[in-house]
Backbone bond lengths (Angstrom), bond angles and torsions (degrees), N, CA, C in turn:
res aa  C-N    CA-C-N  psi(-1)  N-CA   C-N-CA  omega(-1)  CA-C   N-CA-C  phi
1 M - - - 1.456 - - 1.526 109.18 -
2 E 1.328 116.25 133.18 1.448 121.19 -177.43 1.527 110.66 -65.11
3 G 1.327 115.54 138.20 1.453 119.80 177.68 1.504 114.93 79.25
4 L 1.341 117.87 15.80 1.458 121.93 -178.27 1.527 110.12 -110.68
5 K 1.309 116.35 123.13 1.459 122.22 175.17 1.522 108.05 -108.22
6 I 1.335 116.64 131.83 1.461 121.90 -179.11 1.520 109.07 -113.32
7 V 1.321 116.07 126.26 1.454 122.10 -178.65 1.522 108.89 -116.28
8 D 1.323 116.57 117.19 1.466 120.13 176.86 1.520 110.31 -74.87
9 T 1.331 116.19 140.75 1.453 122.68 176.22 1.528 109.35 -122.89
10 H 1.324 116.36 177.00 1.465 119.71 179.71 1.538 112.05 -63.40
11 T 1.329 116.73 -28.57 1.467 119.40 -174.36 1.525 113.79 -122.10
12 G 1.344 117.96 5.52 1.453 118.97 -179.67 1.510 112.45 172.35
13 R 1.328 117.58 -140.54 1.455 122.77 -178.43 1.523 110.85 -145.06
14 I 1.333 114.37 146.66 1.460 121.88 172.34 1.526 107.76 -108.64
15 F 1.322 116.41 134.71 1.457 122.70 178.77 1.529 108.37 -111.22
16 V 1.325 115.93 114.01 1.456 121.99 178.24 1.528 107.16 -101.65
17 D 1.315 116.06 108.18 1.462 123.10 -171.04 1.525 109.02 -104.48
18 Y 1.334 115.35 90.52 1.462 120.27 -177.63 1.522 111.62 -68.69
19 E 1.312 117.55 -31.88 1.463 120.66 -178.52 1.527 111.24 -62.58
20 H 1.346 116.57 -43.80 1.457 120.76 -177.45 1.527 113.06 -99.38
21 K 1.350 116.24 0.94 1.467 121.53 -179.76 1.529 111.17 58.91
22 L 1.323 115.64 45.35 1.459 122.25 -178.23 1.525 110.25 -131.79
23 E 1.314 115.49 160.65 1.465 120.99 173.37 1.525 108.43 -141.46
24 Y 1.326 116.50 137.05 1.452 120.67 -177.61 1.513 108.29 -149.86
25 L 1.313 116.19 159.35 1.462 118.87 -175.39 1.511 110.99 -147.50
26 T 1.316 113.81 157.94 1.455 121.18 175.59 1.517 108.49 -131.47
27 V 1.319 115.73 133.19 1.464 121.03 -178.39 1.512 110.21 -142.25
28 G 1.335 114.45 160.62 1.445 121.47 168.82 1.517 109.52 -96.03
29 D 1.321 115.62 178.66 1.458 121.91 -174.60 1.521 109.85 -125.81
30 Y 1.341 115.82 141.70 1.468 119.93 178.86 1.527 113.25 -71.12
31 G 1.315 116.67 -16.54 1.454 120.12 -176.29 1.514 111.45 100.83
32 K 1.328 115.77 144.39 1.462 121.00 -174.76 1.522 113.00 -58.00
33 V 1.308 116.54 -35.54 1.463 119.13 -176.44 1.521 111.52 -64.73
34 N 1.319 117.38 -20.59 1.464 121.28 -175.48 1.523 114.76 -96.85
35 N 1.344 117.56 -28.98 1.465 116.26 -172.83 1.521 115.73 -132.32
36 I 1.334 117.99 11.96 1.462 118.35 172.80 1.525 110.84 -132.92
37 K 1.306 114.24 151.47 1.464 122.36 165.72 1.513 106.56 -118.44
38 A 1.316 115.86 122.48 1.464 120.99 -179.02 1.527 106.92 -151.20
39 N 1.307 116.09 96.11 1.462 119.86 -175.64 1.519 112.11 -56.41
40 F 1.331 117.31 -38.12 1.464 120.02 -176.25 1.523 112.28 -69.64
41 L 1.329 116.99 -16.20 1.462 121.03 175.74 1.524 112.19 -100.60
42 G 1.329 116.92 -1.63 1.454 120.82 179.57 1.515 114.61 92.41
43 F 1.343 117.60 6.68 1.464 121.33 178.19 1.533 107.79 -101.72
44 T 1.321 116.33 97.48 1.463 121.51 -168.71 1.525 113.65 -109.64
45 K 1.318 118.12 -0.64 1.463 121.24 -177.65 1.522 110.92 -79.92
46 E 1.331 116.70 130.03 1.444 120.60 175.29 1.526 110.12 -70.64
47 I 1.334 116.03 146.81 1.463 121.51 -171.40 1.524 109.69 -106.83
48 Y 1.305 115.88 114.94 1.463 121.25 176.75 1.530 108.46 -113.70
49 G 1.311 115.23 68.44 1.453 121.19 -177.10 1.515 111.39 94.73
50 V 1.315 115.75 138.74 1.465 122.36 178.68 1.513 108.38 -109.19
51 K 1.311 116.03 120.52 1.455 121.40 -179.30 1.520 110.09 -81.98
52 H 1.331 115.85 131.50 1.461 119.40 177.84 1.525 110.29 -66.40
53 G 1.318 115.13 140.66 1.456 121.46 176.29 1.516 109.81 -150.63
54 E 1.315 116.14 176.53 1.455 120.98 179.33 1.524 110.89 -65.10
55 V 1.317 116.24 146.35 1.459 121.38 177.00 1.523 108.81 -115.30
56 D 1.313 115.74 155.68 1.459 121.78 -176.45 1.525 108.69 -125.58
57 L 1.334 116.41 106.10 1.459 120.30 -177.93 1.525 112.53 -68.31
58 T 1.308 117.78 -16.13 1.463 118.76 177.19 1.524 111.83 -76.44
59 E 1.328 116.80 -14.76 1.462 120.55 176.71 1.527 110.64 -91.67
60 K 1.331 116.14 -53.02 1.466 120.92 178.61 1.515 108.62 -148.30
61 W 1.319 114.94 130.63 1.452 122.28 -177.08 1.529 107.00 -126.47
62 V 1.315 117.40 123.75 1.461 121.78 -176.92 1.527 109.57 -113.61
63 A 1.321 116.05 124.86 1.463 122.48 173.66 1.521 107.98 -113.14
64 T 1.318 116.71 124.75 1.462 121.62 178.13 1.517 107.94 -114.49
65 I 1.333 116.33 119.71 1.454 119.78 -173.05 1.526 110.85 -122.31
66 S 1.324 115.05 160.88 1.457 122.03 179.01 1.518 110.17 -91.90
67 T 1.322 116.05 136.89 1.459 121.31 175.76 1.521 111.68 -98.50
68 Q 1.338 115.95 -14.53 1.449 120.97 176.76 1.521 109.49 -138.19
69 K 1.324 115.55 161.92 1.460 122.13 -179.82 1.519 107.68 -93.26
70 G 1.329 115.27 92.19 1.443 120.76 -166.26 1.510 108.89 84.63
71 C 1.345 117.15 -154.22 1.456 119.73 -178.66 1.519 110.03 -154.84
72 P 1.352 117.50 136.50 1.462 120.38 179.67 1.526 113.46 -84.04
73 M 1.333 117.11 -5.87 1.456 120.46 179.25 1.533 108.74 -84.38
74 A 1.300 117.02 -179.86 1.472 119.69 -176.59 1.529 110.40 -141.47
75 C 1.326 116.57 41.07 1.462 120.44 -177.45 1.529 110.09 -58.77
76 Q 1.320 116.18 135.35 1.450 121.89 -169.52 1.521 114.12 -75.54
77 F 1.322 117.32 -8.81 1.464 121.78 -177.75 1.527 111.37 -111.26
78 C 1.323 117.17 9.17 1.466 121.31 -171.17 1.524 110.73 -122.81
79 D 1.338 116.48 138.34 1.459 121.69 179.99 1.524 113.44 -87.45
80 C 1.318 118.26 -13.61 1.464 119.93 -174.87 1.526 113.52 -58.54
81 P 1.352 119.88 -41.59 1.473 118.46 -179.82 1.519 114.33 -62.00
82 K 1.338 117.68 -20.62 1.462 120.13 179.73 1.532 112.36 -62.71
83 Y 1.315 115.80 -24.49 1.463 120.19 -177.93 1.525 112.01 -74.01
84 G 1.326 116.10 -23.29 1.458 120.27 -171.19 1.520 109.66 100.94
85 F 1.317 116.55 -170.18 1.466 119.93 -179.74 1.519 109.27 -140.38
86 Y 1.341 115.17 128.34 1.461 121.12 -174.63 1.530 112.06 -128.37
87 G 1.324 116.47 23.13 1.455 120.01 173.79 1.516 113.90 100.24
88 N 1.326 114.58 -178.60 1.462 121.73 -179.33 1.524 111.70 -78.74
89 A 1.321 115.86 149.53 1.458 120.54 164.99 1.527 108.40 -71.17
90 T 1.316 116.21 137.10 1.459 119.38 177.52 1.531 109.67 -76.20
91 R 1.324 114.97 167.68 1.474 119.78 175.95 1.527 110.29 -58.15
92 E 1.329 116.13 -38.76 1.462 120.15 179.19 1.530 111.06 -67.62
93 E 1.322 117.15 -35.72 1.461 119.85 179.34 1.522 111.83 -72.96
94 L 1.319 118.13 -32.89 1.460 120.09 173.28 1.529 109.95 -60.30
95 A 1.328 115.58 -42.56 1.463 119.67 176.94 1.523 111.31 -65.15
96 L 1.334 116.63 -38.47 1.458 121.42 178.77 1.528 111.04 -57.90
97 E 1.320 117.01 -43.17 1.459 120.28 -178.69 1.524 111.22 -59.54
98 I 1.311 116.61 -45.09 1.468 120.49 179.25 1.524 110.30 -67.87
99 R 1.329 116.56 -42.99 1.457 120.48 -176.23 1.525 111.45 -63.56
100 V 1.338 117.35 -43.96 1.458 120.19 -179.50 1.525 110.58 -61.06
101 M 1.313 116.69 -43.89 1.467 119.67 179.80 1.522 111.67 -61.03
102 L 1.319 116.29 -47.37 1.461 119.44 -177.23 1.528 111.40 -67.75
103 E 1.327 117.73 -34.36 1.460 120.15 178.95 1.524 112.16 -68.03
104 H 1.335 117.61 -21.89 1.459 121.02 177.96 1.522 112.77 -89.59
105 F 1.317 117.16 3.08 1.467 121.44 177.03 1.529 109.34 -133.58
106 K 1.324 115.49 50.07 1.461 119.92 -175.64 1.520 113.28 -68.08
107 E 1.350 116.20 -13.79 1.467 118.48 179.90 1.528 112.27 -70.88
108 Y 1.339 116.61 -13.61 1.464 120.20 179.92 1.524 110.01 -99.10
109 E 1.325 115.06 131.53 1.452 120.27 -179.19 1.522 112.97 -110.06
110 H 1.328 116.79 -15.26 1.462 118.78 -179.57 1.523 110.46 -154.18
111 T 1.321 115.19 160.31 1.459 122.37 171.28 1.521 108.05 -151.32
112 E 1.299 115.57 148.29 1.459 119.13 177.13 1.526 111.00 -69.07
113 R 1.324 116.21 -35.54 1.464 119.55 -173.40 1.527 109.41 -145.03
114 F 1.326 115.94 126.97 1.456 121.97 176.90 1.527 107.88 -119.09
115 N 1.337 116.00 105.60 1.459 121.65 179.57 1.528 109.89 -94.89
116 V 1.311 116.26 135.99 1.461 121.63 175.82 1.517 107.94 -120.34
117 H 1.323 116.89 113.30 1.462 122.17 179.72 1.531 109.21 -102.23
118 F 1.310 116.40 120.99 1.465 121.20 175.52 1.528 106.80 -85.18
119 A 1.340 116.54 75.97 1.464 118.49 -164.68 1.525 115.17 -151.96
120 R 1.331 120.29 10.35 1.457 117.86 -179.08 1.533 110.48 -80.33
121 M 1.325 117.14 -69.70 1.459 120.23 174.97 1.519 109.06 -122.23
122 G 1.340 115.87 139.67 1.449 120.26 171.57 1.517 114.08 102.28
123 E 1.318 114.76 162.57 1.463 124.37 175.70 1.529 107.91 -101.80
124 P 1.341 117.75 106.58 1.471 120.38 -170.27 1.523 114.48 -61.24
125 S 1.333 118.05 -27.25 1.464 118.75 -176.48 1.528 112.43 -68.68
126 F 1.326 117.96 -13.05 1.461 121.52 175.26 1.536 111.89 -82.35
127 N 1.318 117.93 -8.27 1.467 120.73 -171.19 1.529 111.08 -120.96
128 P 1.327 118.46 98.53 1.466 120.35 -179.43 1.519 113.77 -64.37
129 A 1.343 117.39 -18.27 1.466 119.12 178.27 1.527 111.59 -62.59
130 V 1.327 117.40 -25.08 1.468 121.24 176.88 1.526 110.39 -57.92
131 L 1.317 115.91 -41.38 1.466 120.38 -177.49 1.524 111.38 -67.63
132 D 1.321 116.73 -47.70 1.469 119.76 179.20 1.520 110.95 -64.08
133 F 1.321 117.42 -41.35 1.459 120.83 -179.77 1.526 110.74 -62.06
134 A 1.318 117.32 -46.78 1.463 120.16 -178.55 1.524 111.67 -66.47
135 E 1.327 116.32 -39.28 1.465 119.14 -176.29 1.524 112.71 -75.76
136 Y 1.323 117.31 -40.73 1.462 119.84 -168.74 1.521 115.58 -110.25
137 D 1.340 118.95 -22.61 1.462 120.23 -168.70 1.525 114.85 -114.43
138 L 1.324 117.24 -38.64 1.459 121.29 -165.44 1.523 113.17 -58.33
139 R 1.306 117.87 -50.35 1.470 119.91 -174.55 1.523 111.86 -65.06
140 E 1.319 116.60 -42.23 1.466 119.51 178.71 1.521 111.10 -65.31
141 L 1.339 116.52 -40.10 1.457 120.57 -179.49 1.523 111.01 -62.90
142 V 1.309 117.24 -49.30 1.470 120.31 179.76 1.519 110.25 -60.38
143 G 1.327 116.07 -40.15 1.457 120.60 -178.19 1.518 114.61 -63.60
144 K 1.328 117.43 -19.25 1.467 120.22 177.20 1.531 111.74 -73.21
145 Y 1.344 116.60 -18.99 1.462 120.32 -174.20 1.525 113.29 -114.52
146 I 1.306 117.48 -39.06 1.468 120.48 -177.45 1.522 109.88 -141.75
147 K 1.333 115.04 159.54 1.452 121.12 170.22 1.530 107.37 -93.71
148 A 1.304 116.19 114.44 1.464 121.48 -179.78 1.529 108.54 -114.00
149 R 1.326 115.21 120.66 1.467 118.43 179.55 1.532 110.27 -62.00
150 T 1.340 115.70 -40.31 1.462 121.11 179.91 1.528 109.19 -132.40
151 I 1.327 116.51 132.68 1.473 122.35 171.35 1.523 106.69 -114.19
152 H 1.328 115.62 124.80 1.465 120.84 -169.89 1.536 109.88 -130.58
153 P 1.342 118.68 95.19 1.462 120.45 176.59 1.529 111.23 -83.91
154 V 1.327 116.17 147.17 1.464 121.88 -178.05 1.528 109.71 -134.21
155 V 1.319 116.79 128.21 1.455 122.98 171.99 1.520 108.84 -101.33
156 S 1.341 116.01 128.04 1.462 122.18 173.86 1.526 107.80 -116.02
157 T 1.321 116.74 128.22 1.458 120.93 -176.55 1.520 110.85 -134.01
158 M 1.347 115.43 143.98 1.456 120.26 173.50 1.528 111.57 -97.52
159 L 1.340 116.59 10.93 1.455 124.11 170.74 1.533 112.86 57.15
160 P 1.325 116.32 66.61 1.470 119.79 -176.85 1.525 112.26 -63.69
161 E 1.314 115.16 134.95 1.462 121.77 -174.74 1.521 112.13 -64.99
162 H 1.325 117.04 -33.68 1.457 120.08 -172.24 1.528 113.13 -100.19
163 N 1.319 116.17 24.29 1.463 120.32 174.28 1.522 108.44 -97.66
164 K 1.322 116.33 102.73 1.462 120.86 -176.92 1.523 112.73 -66.71
165 N 1.322 116.42 -20.72 1.465 120.57 -178.43 1.525 112.70 -100.03
166 L 1.338 117.30 12.31 1.461 120.64 -174.26 1.527 112.38 -57.89
167 E 1.313 117.27 -51.34 1.468 118.23 -176.56 1.524 111.35 -66.89
168 N 1.321 118.22 -39.62 1.466 119.65 177.68 1.525 110.78 -60.04
169 F 1.348 116.16 -41.66 1.462 120.09 177.68 1.524 110.01 -60.52
170 L 1.315 117.03 -48.38 1.464 120.57 -176.01 1.529 111.91 -66.92
171 Q 1.318 116.56 -39.03 1.467 118.98 178.54 1.522 110.79 -62.65
172 R 1.323 116.60 -42.17 1.464 118.28 179.01 1.523 110.73 -69.13
173 W 1.355 117.05 -38.76 1.464 118.11 178.33 1.532 110.45 -61.09
174 C 1.314 117.18 -40.16 1.466 119.57 178.84 1.524 111.07 -64.12
175 R 1.337 116.85 -36.51 1.461 119.18 175.52 1.523 110.72 -65.02
176 I 1.347 116.62 -41.55 1.462 120.28 176.98 1.529 110.09 -60.99
177 K 1.316 116.59 -45.05 1.464 120.86 178.16 1.525 111.43 -59.22
178 N 1.326 115.88 -50.96 1.461 119.97 -172.64 1.519 113.39 -75.69
179 D 1.325 116.95 -42.54 1.462 120.61 -171.20 1.525 113.04 -97.43
180 V 1.328 117.17 -46.98 1.461 120.42 -175.39 1.522 110.97 -76.07
181 Y 1.345 116.46 -45.86 1.460 120.65 -178.57 1.524 113.15 -99.46
182 K 1.330 116.53 7.81 1.469 122.20 176.53 1.530 111.84 51.89
183 G 1.326 115.52 39.97 1.453 121.33 179.09 1.506 114.80 92.43
184 E 1.323 117.86 -14.17 1.472 121.72 -174.78 1.524 110.11 -89.21
185 A 1.337 114.61 63.95 1.463 123.20 174.80 1.519 106.19 -158.61
186 G 1.332 117.07 164.45 1.450 120.01 -173.92 1.515 113.11 -127.55
187 L 1.330 114.69 153.68 1.457 122.86 172.37 1.518 107.60 -134.03
188 Q 1.329 116.54 126.27 1.459 121.75 -178.12 1.516 110.25 -127.05
189 F 1.336 115.72 125.80 1.459 122.19 173.31 1.529 108.53 -96.38
190 S 1.317 117.66 124.18 1.460 121.24 175.34 1.528 108.36 -83.17
191 I 1.327 116.67 109.03 1.459 123.02 -176.17 1.528 110.75 -103.82
192 N 1.333 116.12 -53.60 1.474 125.78 172.13 1.521 115.52 73.05
193 S 1.312 119.03 -30.79 1.461 120.78 178.25 1.519 108.95 -159.91
194 T 1.324 116.51 151.37 1.457 120.13 171.95 1.526 111.16 -93.88
195 D 1.300 117.56 -0.21 1.458 122.97 179.16 1.527 109.19 -97.29
196 E 1.327 116.61 121.53 1.464 119.70 -174.24 1.525 112.58 -65.09
197 S 1.314 118.47 -30.81 1.455 119.95 177.79 1.524 110.51 -64.83
198 Q 1.343 117.45 -45.76 1.458 120.37 176.84 1.521 111.05 -62.89
199 R 1.318 116.36 -39.69 1.467 119.50 -179.26 1.524 110.66 -66.62
200 R 1.316 116.95 -43.25 1.474 119.61 179.03 1.518 111.10 -60.78
201 D 1.329 116.81 -42.00 1.457 119.89 179.55 1.525 111.00 -67.13
202 G 1.327 117.37 -48.34 1.462 120.76 -175.51 1.520 113.24 -65.61
203 F 1.339 116.05 -40.94 1.459 120.93 -178.50 1.525 112.01 -97.41
204 C 1.320 115.75 12.25 1.470 121.86 174.38 1.534 111.97 53.47
205 R 1.334 114.78 39.32 1.471 122.44 176.09 1.523 112.90 60.01
206 K 1.312 117.05 29.19 1.465 119.86 -178.86 1.527 113.28 -113.60
207 A 1.345 117.77 -1.71 1.459 120.98 -179.25 1.526 110.06 -101.46
208 L 1.331 116.31 154.06 1.454 120.98 172.88 1.522 110.57 -58.52
209 A 1.331 116.60 149.20 1.455 121.15 172.09 1.525 109.28 -66.73
210 L 1.320 115.98 154.84 1.458 120.72 -172.67 1.526 112.14 -62.30
211 D 1.322 118.39 -37.54 1.465 119.21 179.98 1.527 111.20 -67.12
212 K 1.338 116.96 -32.18 1.464 120.26 176.53 1.529 110.83 -70.78
213 I 1.337 115.98 -37.11 1.463 119.95 175.66 1.522 110.21 -62.13
214 A 1.331 116.13 -42.17 1.459 120.15 -179.35 1.530 111.45 -63.39
215 E 1.342 116.70 -39.59 1.462 119.96 177.52 1.526 110.79 -62.93
216 L 1.319 116.00 -43.47 1.457 120.49 178.29 1.531 110.52 -62.89
217 A 1.338 116.13 -43.05 1.461 121.06 -178.45 1.523 111.80 -59.84
218 K 1.318 116.60 -36.37 1.465 120.07 -179.83 1.517 111.53 -65.32
219 R 1.322 117.28 -27.63 1.469 120.80 -177.55 1.528 112.99 -84.21
220 L 1.318 117.46 -10.93 1.462 119.80 177.67 1.527 109.83 -75.77
221 P 1.332 117.44 148.37 1.476 119.37 -179.80 1.518 111.32 -67.98
222 M 1.323 115.70 157.13 1.463 119.00 173.65 1.524 109.41 -60.27
223 P 1.314 117.64 136.06 1.465 119.89 -178.54 1.519 112.30 -73.82
224 I 1.309 115.19 141.40 1.465 121.67 166.96 1.521 107.09 -90.70
225 G 1.321 117.10 140.89 1.461 119.90 -177.23 1.511 109.98 76.90
226 R 1.315 116.41 -137.50 1.459 118.79 -177.01 1.520 111.48 -70.58
227 K 1.320 115.07 150.05 1.451 121.11 179.74 1.522 110.95 -68.83
228 Y 1.330 115.86 167.13 1.447 121.83 170.35 1.543 108.95 -73.18
229 T 1.332 115.63 163.36 1.466 120.81 -172.33 1.531 111.66 -120.97
230 L 1.332 115.19 133.87 1.465 122.76 168.25 1.514 106.51 -101.71
231 N 1.329 116.82 111.91 1.464 120.71 -173.99 1.523 110.88 -97.80
232 F 1.324 115.28 134.29 1.458 122.31 175.67 1.516 108.64 -122.86
233 A 1.331 116.52 106.98 1.463 121.61 170.37 1.521 106.55 -87.31
234 V 1.336 117.17 118.39 1.458 120.51 -164.83 1.524 112.61 -124.18
235 T 1.316 114.16 159.21 1.452 124.64 158.89 1.524 105.68 -125.27
236 K 1.316 117.73 179.04 1.462 119.08 -179.06 1.521 112.15 -67.84
237 E 1.350 118.15 -14.63 1.457 121.09 177.98 1.532 113.14 -87.79
238 T 1.319 117.90 -6.13 1.458 121.51 -177.50 1.529 111.04 -62.30
239 I 1.329 115.60 143.08 1.465 121.32 172.52 1.528 108.03 -102.66
240 L 1.312 115.71 114.37 1.459 122.01 176.11 1.523 106.40 -129.92
241 D 1.331 116.04 97.79 1.456 122.09 -178.27 1.528 108.09 -91.01
242 A 1.325 115.86 109.71 1.463 120.82 -175.34 1.527 111.82 -61.67
243 E 1.312 117.56 -37.58 1.460 120.29 -178.93 1.522 111.34 -69.07
244 V 1.321 116.84 -37.62 1.463 119.75 175.88 1.524 110.16 -63.07
245 L 1.315 116.42 -46.71 1.465 120.18 -179.98 1.528 110.80 -61.81
246 D 1.324 115.83 -42.22 1.462 121.18 -178.40 1.526 111.40 -64.58
247 S 1.328 116.89 -30.70 1.464 120.18 -179.97 1.525 112.53 -76.31
248 L 1.325 116.54 -18.43 1.459 120.70 -173.79 1.524 113.93 -103.39
249 F 1.329 118.04 -29.88 1.463 121.34 -171.85 1.526 111.23 -125.14
250 D 1.310 115.46 153.30 1.459 123.77 -177.43 1.525 109.33 -91.66
251 K 1.323 116.63 115.21 1.471 120.44 -178.16 1.519 112.02 -68.99
252 N 1.331 117.71 -13.09 1.464 120.30 174.30 1.524 112.09 -80.06
253 K 1.323 115.50 -11.44 1.460 121.78 -175.49 1.531 111.75 -113.43
254 W 1.341 116.12 -25.14 1.455 122.14 -171.63 1.523 111.02 -129.96
255 I 1.337 115.80 148.53 1.452 122.04 166.37 1.527 107.62 -114.18
256 V 1.321 116.69 166.36 1.449 122.31 175.40 1.521 109.08 -110.31
257 K 1.313 115.86 132.23 1.457 122.32 174.45 1.520 108.49 -116.25
258 I 1.318 116.28 130.97 1.456 122.10 -179.20 1.524 108.44 -117.62
259 T 1.315 116.16 125.58 1.463 122.84 -179.36 1.525 108.36 -135.84
260 P 1.315 118.42 166.02 1.465 118.63 173.48 1.521 112.00 -80.21
261 I 1.334 116.20 151.35 1.456 119.33 160.74 1.518 106.60 -69.79
262 H 1.324 116.68 128.59 1.455 120.27 -170.20 1.526 111.66 -83.06
263 E 1.320 114.78 163.03 1.465 121.07 -176.15 1.525 110.87 -80.15
264 T 1.318 115.83 62.66 1.457 120.14 174.08 1.525 109.09 -78.79
265 H 1.319 115.98 163.13 1.464 119.82 176.65 1.530 110.44 -60.81
266 S 1.329 116.02 -40.07 1.460 120.01 -177.93 1.525 111.60 -67.88
267 A 1.330 116.88 -42.03 1.467 119.80 179.90 1.525 110.89 -60.25
268 I 1.321 116.15 -43.32 1.466 120.04 -179.97 1.519 110.31 -67.09
269 K 1.338 116.99 -45.34 1.460 121.46 -179.67 1.524 111.61 -60.67
270 N 1.342 116.88 -35.98 1.457 120.92 -175.26 1.525 113.31 -93.38
271 G 1.344 116.39 12.54 1.453 120.30 168.22 1.510 116.97 84.90
272 Y 1.334 117.88 17.79 1.463 119.00 176.16 1.528 109.52 -76.37
273 D 1.325 116.31 130.09 1.460 121.84 -179.13 1.523 108.95 -86.83
274 V 1.327 116.07 95.06 1.459 121.28 -176.79 1.522 112.18 -102.08
275 G 1.321 117.30 9.16 1.456 120.31 -169.56 1.507 116.25 -66.58
276 D 1.354 118.85 -33.06 1.460 120.80 -173.56 1.525 114.03 -101.28
277 T 1.318 118.04 -1.81 1.454 118.97 -166.34 1.530 114.36 -79.25
278 Y 1.328 117.46 -3.91 1.464 119.34 179.53 1.520 113.23 -101.44
279 T 1.316 116.85 -18.92 1.467 119.60 -173.21 1.519 114.17 -127.26
280 D 1.317 119.67 -13.09 1.464 121.79 -173.44 1.526 109.63 -115.57
281 Y 1.325 116.86 105.92 1.465 119.75 -177.51 1.524 111.97 -70.06
282 N 1.322 118.23 -16.14 1.458 120.40 177.45 1.524 111.60 -57.01
283 V 1.336 116.45 -30.71 1.468 120.61 178.25 1.522 110.15 -58.74
284 Y 1.322 116.91 -38.38 1.457 121.69 -175.65 1.520 112.88 -89.54
285 R 1.325 116.95 -34.18 1.466 120.36 -173.37 1.521 112.06 -58.58
286 K 1.333 117.17 -38.99 1.469 119.60 -177.01 1.527 111.68 -66.79
287 F 1.343 117.47 -22.48 1.455 121.05 174.98 1.530 111.07 -88.53
288 E 1.317 115.61 -38.67 1.465 120.97 -173.91 1.524 112.43 -69.89
289 E 1.322 118.18 -48.56 1.462 120.85 -169.42 1.527 113.74 -61.89
290 P 1.351 119.80 -44.07 1.476 118.13 177.92 1.526 112.97 -61.94
291 L 1.316 117.22 -33.13 1.455 120.43 177.38 1.522 110.91 -69.87
292 L 1.321 116.78 -42.53 1.465 120.25 176.59 1.521 110.86 -60.43
293 D 1.324 116.76 -40.30 1.469 120.67 179.40 1.517 112.42 -61.83
294 L 1.336 116.31 -27.50 1.466 121.15 178.66 1.523 112.63 -91.16
295 G 1.333 116.96 3.12 1.461 120.77 175.37 1.507 115.81 90.43
296 W 1.334 117.43 15.01 1.462 119.88 -179.95 1.524 111.44 -81.05
297 D 1.317 116.04 147.08 1.467 122.22 166.01 1.521 107.16 -80.97
298 V 1.335 116.89 126.28 1.456 121.82 -175.19 1.523 109.80 -129.22
299 I 1.324 116.21 131.47 1.465 122.83 171.19 1.528 107.93 -111.53
300 V 1.319 116.43 127.91 1.456 121.59 170.71 1.516 106.99 -108.05
301 F 1.331 116.73 119.40 1.465 121.40 -178.62 1.517 109.23 -113.83
302 V 1.331 116.29 127.16 1.463 121.81 -179.48 1.529 108.97 -124.86
303 P 1.328 118.62 122.38 1.467 120.31 176.34 1.520 110.87 -82.27
304 S 1.312 115.53 167.74 1.461 120.58 173.25 1.522 109.61 -81.57
305 K 1.311 116.32 161.24 1.464 120.34 174.84 1.524 110.41 -61.69
306 E 1.342 117.10 -33.52 1.466 120.25 179.83 1.529 111.00 -64.56
307 E 1.344 116.22 -39.41 1.462 118.95 179.21 1.529 110.92 -63.70
308 D 1.315 116.25 -38.37 1.457 118.37 179.91 1.531 111.75 -74.25
309 S 1.325 116.95 -40.61 1.466 118.65 178.79 1.527 111.31 -67.08
310 D 1.334 116.75 -28.89 1.467 121.10 174.31 1.526 112.43 -73.15
311 R 1.323 116.05 -12.79 1.460 123.25 178.96 1.529 112.80 62.69
312 I 1.340 114.46 38.66 1.463 118.81 174.28 1.521 111.04 -92.46
313 T 1.327 117.73 -10.20 1.451 121.14 -173.27 1.532 111.11 -80.74
314 C 1.321 115.06 166.02 1.460 122.08 -174.81 1.524 111.14 -60.10
315 G 1.335 115.26 137.56 1.459 120.93 179.28 1.512 114.06 98.63
316 N 1.316 116.75 -9.46 1.460 120.89 179.37 1.524 111.00 -93.52
317 A 1.330 115.66 154.81 1.462 121.91 173.57 1.514 107.57 -161.75
318 L 1.323 116.68 106.68 1.468 119.91 179.30 1.521 110.75 -60.61
319 I 1.324 116.28 -34.84 1.455 120.96 -176.14 1.536 111.78 -62.11
320 S 1.319 116.75 -24.07 1.459 119.73 -179.75 1.513 112.42 -65.32
321 G 1.344 117.23 -17.88 1.457 120.86 -179.23 1.508 113.55 -69.71
322 I 1.320 118.60 -16.76 1.461 118.98 -177.81 1.523 112.42 -79.07
323 S 1.360 116.15 -13.09 1.463 117.65 179.97 1.519 112.40 -126.73
324 S 1.348 116.33 5.50 1.461 118.48 -177.37 1.514 110.96 -91.99
């Protein structure tokens, strides 16, 4: 395809689509036993660095696609805004991203699990085509190329304050999760801190305040299958007050996921201390233990250094280099 650059990584490939102003990637997974700690799932070992190893796409295959061409937000830890903003991806372009990836891996005929993360570039809640694509197109499209026992789409949102359609989008996504995918879909709120000053700085004053997020969360239906996720991308300076979180959100409805802020160009430029988050579990333990004491289900996810250097992790965008 004209205008398409393909970058091989340790665990997959990144597709930089200059023609459509999009970027998308496909990767394998090291497996839960290697890169997560989640006591409620039986993974109790603390993670002091994740060693790179072979991945098996027949076990779990992750596709991360862009919902917008660049991003209109200005998050201080993310490189996507550096590219500029050129509008929403159309429903047809969302399909294109999946189709191109699958056509470049024709040697695979099946996978146990095919995850689709609407999380490379853009804020998905601004793009209603995401909802139609997930409800009507995704499963049939994947089925044309591979047999997937489970197809699991995930929406991640930083809950933009000035999106008048935010709640309508989320309510419909929850219906898609519960009814269309019978619970086998995900919703993730990017929270990052319980301190409003840190949140205002990190999200450049464009995200809803935490109390407003909590009010919205209460109006969402109870999830079928896995709970919804409150995501905290952290450094050792992050403020995550377990009691504040517990007072605002229902632990029967939500889990907490803790990940590092990744080594993006923007994160480094804006002074985020990401140096210890790949090898020192102490960074995570101080956030995890108070939540566990309050009865929360907590997932700690740690990527390998190779995944971050490959720039497949959240907040990266190779395409942003053409205008930076």
